[in-house]
C-alpha positions in Angstrom: 0.0 0.0 0.0 1.4 3.4 -0.9 2.4 5.8 1.9 0.0 8.7 2.0 0.3 12.0 3.9 -2.4 14.7 4.1 -1.5 18.4 4.4 -4.1 20.7 5.9 -3.4 24.5 6.2 -5.6 25.9 8.9 -6.3 29.3 10.3 -8.9 29.7 13.2 -10.6 26.4 12.3 -11.3 25.2 15.9 -14.9 24.3 15.1 -14.2 22.2 12.1 -10.6 20.8 12.2 -11.5 17.7 14.4 -14.3 16.7 12.0 -12.0 17.0 9.0 -9.3 14.8 10.7 -11.9 12.3 12.0 -13.3 11.7 8.5 -9.9 11.1 6.8 -9.7 7.4 5.8 -7.4 5.2 7.8 -5.2 4.3 4.9 -3.5 7.7 5.5 -0.1 7.4 7.2 0.0 10.9 8.7 -2.2 14.0 8.9 -0.2 17.2 9.0 -2.1 20.3 10.1 -0.2 23.6 9.6 -1.6 26.1 12.1 -1.3 29.4 10.2 -1.0 31.6 13.3 -4.4 30.9 14.6 -5.6 32.7 17.8 -8.1 30.0 18.8 -7.9 26.3 19.7 -7.2 25.0 16.2 -3.8 23.5 17.1 -5.1 21.9 20.3 -8.2 20.4 18.7 -6.0 19.0 15.8 -3.6 17.4 18.2 -6.4 15.9 20.2 -7.9 14.5 16.9 -4.6 12.7 16.2 -2.8 15.0 13.8 0.7 16.2 13.6 0.6 20.0 14.1 3.2 22.4 12.7 3.1 26.2 13.2 3.7 28.7 10.4 3.5 32.4 11.6 3.7 33.9 8.1 0.1 34.2 6.8 -0.7 32.5 3.6 -1.8 29.2 2.1 1.4 28.7 0.3 3.5 29.4 3.4 1.6 26.8 5.3 2.0 24.2 2.5 5.7 24.9 2.2 6.1 24.5 5.9 4.6 21.0 5.7 6.8 20.2 2.6 9.9 21.1 4.6 8.8 18.9 7.5 8.3 16.0 5.1 11.6 16.5 3.3 13.4 15.9 6.6 11.7 12.6 7.3 13.7 9.4 6.6 10.9 7.6 4.7 9.2 9.8 2.2 5.6 9.4 1.2 4.4 8.2 -2.2 1.3 10.5 -2.3 0.5 13.9 -0.8 -3.1 15.0 -0.4 -4.0 18.6 0.1 -7.3 19.4 2.0 -8.8 22.5 3.6 -9.5 22.6 7.3 -13.0 24.1 7.0 -15.0 20.8 6.4 -16.3 22.1 3.0 -14.9 19.0 1.3 -15.7 15.5 2.2 -12.4 14.0 3.5 -13.7 10.4 3.0 -13.6 11.1 -0.8 -9.8 11.1 -0.5 -10.1 7.5 -1.6 -11.5 8.6 -4.9 -8.6 11.0 -5.4 -5.8 8.6 -4.8 -7.3 5.8 -6.8 -6.1 7.1 -10.2 -2.6 7.4 -8.9 -2.6 3.9 -7.4 -4.3 2.1 -10.2 -3.4 4.2 -13.3 -0.2 5.8 -12.3 -1.7 9.3 -12.8 0.6 12.1 -11.4 -2.0 14.6 -10.3 -5.7 14.3 -9.4 -7.9 17.4 -8.8 -11.1 17.2 -6.9 -13.5 19.1 -9.1 -16.5 20.7 -7.4 -19.1 20.0 -10.0 -22.3 22.1 -9.8 -24.5 19.1 -9.4 -22.5 17.9 -6.4 -22.2 21.3 -4.7 -24.6 22.2 -1.9 -26.6 25.4 -2.3 -24.6 28.5 -1.5 -21.4 26.5 -0.9 -19.7 28.7 -3.4 -20.5 32.4 -4.0 -21.2 33.7 -7.5 -17.9 35.5 -7.4 -16.0 32.2 -6.5 -17.8 30.4 -9.4 -17.0 33.1 -11.9 -13.4 33.5 -10.7 -12.8 29.8 -10.9 -14.3 29.7 -14.4 -12.3 32.6 -15.6 -9.0 31.3 -14.2 -9.5 27.8 -15.7 -10.6 29.3 -19.0 -7.5 31.5 -19.3 -5.3 28.4 -18.4 -7.0 26.5 -21.2 -6.5 29.3 -23.8 -3.0 30.2 -22.8 -1.5 26.8 -21.8 -3.9 24.2 -23.2 -4.8 23.1 -19.6 -7.9 20.9 -19.4 -9.0 21.9 -15.9 -12.5 23.0 -14.8 -11.6 23.7 -11.2 -8.9 25.1 -8.9 -10.3 23.3 -5.8 -7.7 22.8 -3.1 -8.7 19.1 -2.5 -6.1 17.2 -4.6 -3.7 14.4 -4.6 -0.2 14.3 -6.2 2.7 11.9 -6.3 5.3 13.2 -3.8 8.2 13.0 -6.2 6.3 15.0 -8.8 5.3 17.6 -6.3 8.9 18.1 -5.2 9.9 18.4 -8.9 7.4 21.3 -9.4 9.6 23.4 -7.1 6.5 25.2 -5.7 7.2 28.9 -4.7 3.9 30.7 -4.2 3.5 31.9 -0.6 -0.1 33.0 -0.6 -3.2 32.1 -2.6 -1.8 31.2 -6.0 -0.6 27.8 -4.8 -3.3 25.8 -6.6 -2.9 27.7 -9.8 0.9 27.4 -9.7 0.7 23.7 -9.2 -1.7 23.1 -12.1 0.2 25.3 -14.5 3.5 23.7 -13.6 2.0 20.3 -14.0 0.9 21.2 -17.5 4.3 22.7 -18.4 6.1 19.6 -17.0 3.7 17.3 -18.9 2.5 15.5 -15.8 -0.5 13.3 -16.3 -3.6 14.6 -14.6 -7.3 14.0 -14.2 -10.2 15.6 -12.5 -12.5 13.6 -10.2 -15.9 15.0 -9.3 -16.2 15.6 -5.6 -19.0 16.9 -3.3 -18.8 20.3 -1.7 -20.8 21.8 1.2 -20.9 25.1 3.1 -17.8 25.5 5.2 -18.0 25.7 9.0 -17.1 29.3 10.1 -15.9 32.3 8.1 -13.8 31.9 4.9 -10.2 32.4 5.7 -7.0 30.6 4.6 -7.7 28.5 1.5 -6.1 27.2 -1.6 -9.1 28.2 -3.7 -10.7 31.4 -4.8 -12.7 32.5 -1.9 
């Protein structure tokens, strides 16, 4: 069985983080929550739920992801697959199994969880989010030939391929950077439809256009 680690950037997600961790399938080797300078009990609740908790004081989704990447790079045994997931419980963590399946069975490099309209709960994405997401993926298709319909943060990628992308973005362009670099490096990729619901709490740190 491949070694899977989950990275969850989180800022003031004390009400949701334990639910997210609890619903992650047991095939996952380690859940890494990066507390992005929260001023609530996010870190404590994540630890109590069984996660490894790192702290990143510089605000930004990319900063949090890079902190986790640095932590993993110093481990003796590296993972095979990295899954990125938000800490607000808007995604369904149990669907992680759907995202890693193409990597395990078909040797796909990158899998994006696509929040299809028919699977989204009412009001889970604002009209501005929907339009921004459409515009960004449209421009990526026109300029780079990328066949994406979503920039959703719920995604799985081979660890070795992620390292080779040399991710740099420190804030909210992390998902775009990953997808553009994947296209430029000719990684194999696929979108898998996933469900999406209204988040718990107020929209804060995220790898998507919120």
